VOPAGU-2260 file (C-alpha; in pm, 1 decimal, decimal comma):
REM VOPAGU-2260
SITE   aa  ch    i         X         Y         Z
SITE  MET   A    0      18,0      -8,3      12,2
SITE  TYR   A    1     259,4     203,6      84,0
SITE  TRP   A    2     455,0     209,7    -249,9
SITE  GLN   A    3     162,2     182,6    -461,5
SITE  LYS   A    4      67,6     487,4    -696,7
SITE  LYS   A    5    -252,5     545,0    -618,1
SITE  THR   A    6    -173,6     527,3    -267,5
SITE  ARG   A    7     205,3     549,9    -171,1
SITE  ILE   A    8     299,0     760,3     114,8
SITE  SER   A    9     621,1     920,2      82,3
SITE  VAL   A   10     766,8     953,9     421,9
SITE  ILE   A   11     796,7     567,5     390,9
SITE  ALA   A   12     863,2     484,3      96,6
SITE  ASP   A   13    1091,2     714,4      58,8
SITE  ALA   A   14    1312,1     596,0     328,6
SITE  MET   A   15    1307,2     255,9     193,2
SITE  SER   A   16    1224,8      -5,0     -40,1
SITE  ARG   A   17     944,5    -247,6     -23,5
SITE  ASP   A   18    1188,1    -564,9     -28,0
SITE  MET   A   19    1393,9    -374,0     238,3
SITE  PHE   A   20    1028,0    -333,7     504,1
SITE  SER   A   21     972,0    -755,0     417,4
SITE  VAL   A   22    1338,1    -824,0     530,4
SITE  ILE   A   23    1303,3    -609,3     815,8
SITE  ILE   A   24     943,4    -711,9     954,1
SITE  ALA   A   25    1072,0   -1022,5     869,4
SITE  SER   A   26    1361,1   -1043,0    1119,7
SITE  LEU   A   27    1220,3    -848,9    1398,9
SITE  LYS   A   28    1253,9    -919,0    1729,2
SITE  VAL   A   29    1055,2    -802,3    1992,0
SITE  PHE   A   30    1206,1   -1016,8    2281,2
SITE  ASP   A   31    1470,1   -1222,0    2408,5
SITE  GLU   A   32    1365,4   -1568,2    2458,6
SITE  SER   A   33    1701,0   -1639,9    2654,0
SITE  LEU   A   34    1539,1   -1483,4    2946,0
SITE  LEU   A   35    1269,6   -1714,4    2968,7
SITE  ASN   A   36    1256,7   -2102,4    3033,7
SITE  ALA   A   37    1149,3   -2389,4    2868,6
SITE  ALA   A   38     870,3   -2392,9    3092,3
SITE  GLN   A   39     763,5   -2029,1    3038,5
SITE  ARG   A   40     807,5   -2038,6    2695,9
SITE  LYS   A   41     559,7   -2342,2    2723,5
SITE  SER   A   42     299,2   -2170,2    2929,4
SITE  ASP   A   43     274,1   -1843,8    2751,4
SITE  ARG   A   44     276,0   -1962,2    2350,5
SITE  PHE   A   45     260,7   -1582,8    2221,6
SITE  HIS   A   46     616,3   -1548,3    2397,5
SITE  LYS   A   47     721,4   -1395,8    2116,8
SITE  ILE   A   48     523,7   -1093,7    2128,8
SITE  ARG   A   49     431,0   -1073,1    2446,5
SITE  PRO   A   50     571,9    -718,2    2506,2
SITE  LEU   A   51     412,0    -605,9    2170,6
SITE  ILE   A   52      74,5    -754,0    2320,9
SITE  ASP   A   53     131,3    -635,6    2689,4
SITE  CYS   A   54     238,3    -256,0    2509,2
SITE  VAL   A   55     -83,7    -257,4    2337,7
SITE  ARG   A   56    -335,1    -357,3    2579,1
SITE  SER   A   57    -166,0    -152,2    2911,1
SITE  ARG   A   58    -284,5     157,0    2668,9
SITE  CYS   A   59    -666,2      -3,8    2616,3
SITE  LEU   A   60    -692,2     -19,1    2971,1
SITE  GLU   A   61    -600,1     328,9    3044,6
SITE  LEU   A   62    -901,6     412,3    2866,0
SITE  ASP   A   63   -1221,8     513,6    3016,6
SITE  ARG   A   64   -1488,4     245,3    3130,4
SITE  PRO   A   65   -1803,1     295,4    2989,9
SITE  GLN   A   66   -2187,3     215,7    3162,9
SITE  TYR   A   67   -2195,6     -28,9    2806,9
SITE  VAL   A   68   -1984,5    -262,5    2646,9
SITE  SER   A   69   -1932,1    -524,2    2417,6
SITE  VAL   A   70   -1796,8    -893,2    2432,9
SITE  ASP   A   71   -1696,4   -1028,8    2082,6
SITE  GLU   A   72   -1472,7   -1254,0    1962,0
SITE  MET   A   73   -1213,6   -1128,4    1668,9
SITE  ILE   A   74    -991,5   -1341,1    1392,1
SITE  ILE   A   75    -657,0   -1201,0    1296,7
SITE  PRO   A   76    -626,3   -1324,3     934,2
SITE  PHE   A   77    -347,4   -1572,3     926,8
SITE  THR   A   78    -285,4   -1859,3     742,6
SITE  GLY   A   79      34,1   -1973,0     799,3
SITE  ARG   A   80     129,2   -2301,1    1024,8
SITE  THR   A   81      66,4   -2249,0    1335,2
SITE  HIS   A   82    -108,5   -2466,5    1610,1
SITE  LEU   A   83    -242,8   -2132,1    1737,3
SITE  LYS   A   84    -488,0   -2096,7    1420,0
SITE  GLN   A   85    -829,8   -2126,5    1481,1
SITE  PHE   A   86   -1143,3   -2135,1    1220,0
SITE  THR   A   87   -1452,0   -1931,1    1317,4
SITE  PRO   A   88   -1730,9   -1947,4    1027,1
SITE  ARG   A   89   -1927,6   -1672,1     914,7
SITE  LYS   A   90   -1647,4   -1467,5     963,0
SITE  PRO   A   91   -1471,8   -1197,2     695,4
SITE  ASN   A   92   -1173,3   -1402,5     733,9
SITE  PRO   A   93   -1250,0   -1746,2     912,9
SITE  HIS   A   94    -886,1   -1860,8     954,3
SITE  GLY   A   95    -644,0   -1689,0    1186,2
SITE  LEU   A   96    -551,9   -1609,9    1575,5
SITE  LYS   A   97    -885,5   -1564,2    1762,2
SITE  ILE   A   98    -871,8   -1256,0    2006,6
SITE  PHE   A   99   -1184,3   -1222,4    2279,4
SITE  VAL   A  100   -1224,8    -836,4    2284,0
SITE  LEU   A  101   -1423,0    -619,2    2509,1
SITE  ALA   A  102   -1542,2    -280,9    2361,1
SITE  SER   A  103   -1719,7      27,5    2383,3
SITE  SER   A  104   -2038,8     147,1    2228,1
SITE  ASP   A  105   -1842,2     362,0    1964,8
SITE  GLY   A  106   -1577,2      79,8    1915,3
SITE  GLN   A  107   -1276,6     158,4    2141,9
SITE  VAL   A  108   -1110,8    -159,3    2259,4
SITE  LEU   A  109   -1085,1    -122,4    2627,4
SITE  ASP   A  110    -919,0    -483,6    2657,5
SITE  PHE   A  111    -852,3    -790,6    2479,6
SITE  GLU   A  112    -713,8   -1162,7    2566,0
SITE  PHE   A  113    -542,6   -1352,5    2267,4
SITE  PHE   A  114    -675,3   -1772,2    2267,6
SITE  GLN   A  115    -430,0   -1964,7    2340,2
SITE  GLY   A  116    -690,0   -2288,9    2457,9
SITE  LYS   A  117    -934,3   -2342,1    2695,9
SITE  GLU   A  118    -684,0   -2417,3    2990,0
SITE  ASP   A  119    -492,8   -2090,2    2936,6
SITE  LEU   A  120    -830,0   -1932,5    2925,0
SITE  LEU   A  121    -969,3   -2042,6    3258,1
SITE  LEU   A  122    -640,5   -2010,7    3435,8
SITE  ASN   A  123    -657,3   -1618,8    3338,8
SITE  VAL   A  124    -987,5   -1623,4    3482,7
SITE  GLN   A  125    -909,2   -1793,1    3812,8
SITE  ARG   A  126    -610,0   -1554,0    3820,3
SITE  THR   A  127    -924,9   -1268,1    3780,3
SITE  GLY   A  128    -919,5   -1325,2    4179,1
SITE  LEU   A  129   -1322,6   -1431,6    4119,6
SITE  HIS   A  130   -1464,7   -1665,9    4372,8
SITE  LEU   A  131   -1640,6   -1882,9    4171,9
SITE  PRO   A  132   -1779,3   -2253,4    4230,5
SITE  GLU   A  133   -1613,2   -2514,2    4009,6
SITE  TRP   A  134   -1503,8   -2244,2    3754,9
SITE  GLY   A  135   -1323,8   -2525,7    3579,0
SITE  THR   A  136   -1627,1   -2625,7    3441,4
SITE  LEU   A  137   -1681,2   -2300,4    3236,6
SITE  LYS   A  138   -1733,5   -2289,6    2887,7
SITE  ILE   A  139   -1524,6   -2074,0    2654,7
SITE  GLY   A  140   -1807,1   -1827,0    2603,6
SITE  GLU   A  141   -1878,3   -1817,3    2934,0
SITE  ALA   A  142   -1445,2   -1750,0    3044,3
SITE  ALA   A  143   -1401,8   -1506,7    2778,2
SITE  VAL   A  144   -1676,4   -1270,0    2914,4
SITE  LEU   A  145   -1628,0   -1345,2    3283,9
SITE  ARG   A  146   -1192,7   -1267,7    3176,4
SITE  PHE   A  147   -1318,3    -911,4    3149,3
SITE  VAL   A  148   -1537,3    -873,0    3470,0
SITE  LYS   A  149   -1238,4    -719,5    3670,9
SITE  SER   A  150   -1185,0    -477,8    3368,8
SITE  VAL   A  151   -1480,5    -296,4    3460,7
SITE  SER   A  152   -1694,0    -140,8    3705,2
SITE  ARG   A  153   -1990,7    -255,6    3900,0
SITE  GLY   A  154   -2281,9    -217,2    3746,1
SITE  THR   A  155   -2171,7    -271,4    3390,5
SITE  SER   A  156   -2403,7    -361,4    3159,1
SITE  PHE   A  157   -2217,4    -622,9    2862,7
SITE  PHE   A  158   -2348,3    -673,1    2525,0
SITE  PHE   A  159   -2267,4   -1019,2    2351,9
SITE  ASP   A  160   -2428,4   -1297,2    2139,8
SITE  ARG   A  161   -2504,7   -1646,7    2165,7
SITE  PHE   A  162   -2175,2   -1765,6    2173,1
SITE  PHE   A  163   -2114,9   -1639,5    2522,4
SITE  ALA   A  164   -2458,3   -1634,0    2705,7
SITE  THR   A  165   -2549,6   -1907,8    2929,8
SITE  PRO   A  166   -2799,2   -1886,3    3205,7
SITE  LYS   A  167   -2563,1   -1969,2    3437,8
SITE  LEU   A  168   -2319,1   -1704,5    3308,4
SITE  LEU   A  169   -2647,3   -1441,6    3334,9
SITE  GLU   A  170   -2656,5   -1596,3    3689,3
SITE  ILE   A  171   -2301,7   -1496,7    3799,4
SITE  LEU   A  172   -2303,7   -1173,6    3637,8
SITE  SER   A  173   -2606,5   -1118,4    3853,3
SITE  SER   A  174   -2455,9   -1220,2    4127,5
SITE  LEU   A  175   -2174,1    -932,3    4056,4
SITE  GLY   A  176   -2374,7    -650,9    4023,0
SITE  MET   A  177   -2366,1    -665,5    3596,1
SITE  GLY   A  178   -2652,2    -659,3    3340,6
SITE  ALA   A  179   -2633,2    -816,8    3028,5
SITE  THR   A  180   -2819,1    -816,0    2686,6
SITE  GLY   A  181   -2810,3   -1035,7    2379,2
SITE  THR   A  182   -2936,8   -1333,2    2188,4
SITE  MET   A  183   -2966,6   -1706,6    2349,6
SITE  LYS   A  184   -2978,9   -2038,1    2179,5
SITE  LYS   A  185   -3314,0   -2237,8    2165,7
SITE  ASN   A  186   -3194,4   -2514,7    2372,2
SITE  LEU   A  187   -3060,0   -2320,3    2665,0
SITE  VAL   A  188   -3395,3   -2116,5    2753,7
SITE  PRO   A  189   -3473,5   -2198,1    3122,7
SITE  LYS   A  190   -3758,8   -2467,8    3113,1
SITE  GLN   A  191   -3929,2   -2266,8    3417,9
SITE  CYS   A  192   -3967,2   -1992,2    3108,4
SITE  ARG   A  193   -4370,2   -2066,5    2986,7
SITE  LEU   A  194   -4301,4   -1923,5    2689,3
SITE  LYS   A  195   -4518,5   -1983,8    2314,2
SITE  THR   A  196   -4365,2   -2272,2    2092,3
SITE  GLU   A  197   -4202,6   -2205,4    1782,9
SITE  ASN   A  198   -4461,9   -2328,7    1622,8
SITE  GLN   A  199   -4760,2   -2094,6    1796,8
SITE  LEU   A  200   -4545,5   -1816,0    1704,5
SITE  LYS   A  201   -4537,4   -1940,6    1325,6
SITE  ARG   A  202   -4938,4   -1942,7    1305,0
SITE  SER   A  203   -4935,0   -1617,8    1470,9
SITE  GLY   A  204   -4727,4   -1445,9    1180,6
SITE  ARG   A  205   -4396,9   -1276,0    1156,6
SITE  GLY   A  206   -4376,1   -1024,5    1440,6
SITE  SER   A  207   -4517,7   -1203,1    1696,0
SITE  SER   A  208   -4302,6   -1218,0    1983,9
SITE  ASP   A  209   -4373,3   -1362,3    2354,5
SITE  CYS   A  210   -4191,0   -1242,7    2703,6
SITE  ALA   A  211   -4135,2   -1385,6    2986,6
SITE  VAL   A  212   -4019,8   -1198,5    3394,1
SITE  ARG   A  213   -3837,5   -1306,6    3689,9
SITE  ASP   A  214   -4009,6   -1277,3    3993,5
SITE  ASP   A  215   -3765,4   -1016,8    4095,5
SITE  SER   A  216   -3792,8    -814,8    3770,7
SITE  ALA   A  217   -3426,4    -849,1    3675,5
SITE  PHE   A  218   -3405,6   -1093,2    3420,9
SITE  CYS   A  219   -3681,2   -1138,6    3091,6
SITE  ILE   A  220   -3641,5   -1293,6    2826,5
SITE  THR   A  221   -3847,4   -1256,2    2481,9
SITE  VAL   A  222   -3895,7   -1476,2    2180,7
SITE  CYS   A  223   -3981,6   -1320,1    1876,0
SITE  MET   A  224   -4073,6   -1474,1    1490,6
SITE  ASP   A  225   -3912,8   -1289,1    1240,2
SITE  PHE   A  226   -3757,5   -1532,6     933,4
SITE  LYS   A  227   -3709,1   -1759,5    1179,7
SITE  LEU   A  228   -3736,1   -1790,2    1573,4
SITE  GLU   A  229   -3501,8   -1564,6    1734,1
SITE  ILE   A  230   -3456,7   -1551,1    2155,2
SITE  ALA   A  231   -3316,3   -1215,5    2296,6
SITE  TYR   A  232   -3271,0   -1175,9    2676,8
SITE  SER   A  233   -3194,6    -874,4    2913,9
SITE  LEU   A  234   -3040,3    -892,0    3302,2
SITE  ILE   A  235   -3033,0    -594,9    3412,6
SITE  SER   A  236   -2740,9    -444,5    3657,2
SITE  GLU   A  237   -2797,1    -430,2    4037,0
SITE  GLU   A  238   -2741,3     -42,7    4029,5
SITE  VAL   A  239   -2994,1       2,1    3774,9
SITE  LEU   A  240   -3245,5    -209,2    3929,2
SITE  ASN   A  241   -3236,5      -6,6    4248,8
SITE  ASP   A  242   -3219,2     319,2    4084,3
SITE  ASP   A  243   -3576,0     498,0    4129,9
SITE  ASN   A  244   -3524,9     676,1    3761,9
SITE  SER   A  245   -3381,7     399,4    3619,2
SITE  GLU   A  246   -3718,7     344,0    3371,7
SITE  SER   A  247   -3637,9     561,3    3115,7
SITE  GLU   A  248   -3250,1     464,2    3094,1
SITE  ILE   A  249   -3384,4      86,8    3054,8
SITE  SER   A  250   -3617,6     195,7    2792,4
SITE  GLU   A  251   -3318,3     395,2    2630,0
SITE  GLU   A  252   -3123,6     116,5    2690,2
SITE  HIS   A  253   -3310,7    -116,5    2454,7
SITE  ASP   A  254   -3394,7     140,4    2199,5
SITE  ASP   A  255   -3021,0     170,7    2155,8
SITE  ILE   A  256   -2929,5    -158,6    2108,9
SITE  SER   A  257   -2895,0    -118,3    1716,4
SITE  ARG   A  258   -2588,0     109,7    1810,9
SITE  LYS   A  259   -2390,3    -115,9    2032,5
SITE  GLU   A  260   -2302,6    -354,6    1755,3
SITE  GLN   A  261   -2119,6    -642,8    1777,1
SITE  GLY   A  262   -1842,3    -788,1    1524,8
SITE  PRO   A  263   -1496,5    -672,9    1415,5
SITE  PHE   A  264   -1264,0    -409,6    1598,7
SITE  PRO   A  265   -1080,1    -266,6    1283,1
SITE  LEU   A  266    -806,6     -25,0    1438,6
SITE  LEU   A  267    -691,0    -291,2    1685,6
SITE  GLN   A  268    -730,1    -555,4    1374,5
SITE  SER   A  269    -519,9    -365,7    1145,9
SITE  VAL   A  270    -198,0    -275,0    1419,4
SITE  LEU   A  271    -225,7    -628,5    1467,6
SITE  THR   A  272    -259,3    -822,8    1168,2
SITE  VAL   A  273      33,0    -580,6    1061,7
SITE  HIS   A  274     284,2    -637,4    1326,5
SITE  ALA   A  275     182,2    -958,7    1541,9
SITE  ILE   A  276     148,7   -1184,5    1271,6
SITE  CYS   A  277     469,3   -1044,8    1081,0
SITE  LEU   A  278     657,4   -1170,0    1423,9
SITE  MET   A  279     494,5   -1504,1    1427,2
SITE  HIS   A  280     714,2   -1673,7    1128,3
SITE  TYR   A  281     916,1   -1855,4    1334,6
SITE  PRO   A  282    1246,2   -1873,4    1094,6
SITE  LEU   A  283    1420,5   -1479,1    1182,8
SITE  MET   A  284    1646,7   -1377,8     936,8
SITE  PRO   A  285    1946,1   -1234,2    1060,2
SITE  LEU   A  286    1993,9    -844,9    1003,5
SITE  GLU   A  287    2336,6    -777,4     824,2
């Protein structure tokens, strides 16, 4: 891009050729591996680019924490050879390195976690200091959300899709005084929710819906029929539930869900794609 005629950036193109840039980026090392023993290198599979990851993440942690945040998975495109590569269907770039990202409603990345496997993710959840019974039984989606609980304040409301949402996760967030809104898989809807069946909604036609609210008014789940059955839930945080002026805020929250879209985070993805992936090439050429 920097060397093409239409998109040429003279500050970079005049300083070095494209081939020289490729040699430098392929030879660049950001960490001295001699400082780690074999066990440490095995426990952190991203140790070669860990300083770069920590540098970016430390600046993300300095950003202000809004009341409404979103959790989603992001893929850094990569088709090279590494056992860390994941395949995530229905993504623009399904092959690559997976990152779980915490973001604000305007797209700012507040925190992120490179996925190295379920065991590593569960260990990171344990390191947050949360006292969870049987934390080892958490699913990947549940652990990904709980990994970011310490990055936000009490009363924060999370937005995430059906990959993450489970009744168990919602109960944990409720016990922590936090809220959540999103979609849920049909087979995870609590049996206590006496909602209309899919066939009943189909007979009523497109746009028909049904809703169930828990006795404490903190949790509601809605099913509606569009082109297919859609299931949405809302868990109201403790602070909002106890606020006398919360009714208008709750209404604004649900009217504004469309602005809190989940999906790729372009700024972080562009930075890490250019730098981190280049550093994942293990055969490093020495600079002369």
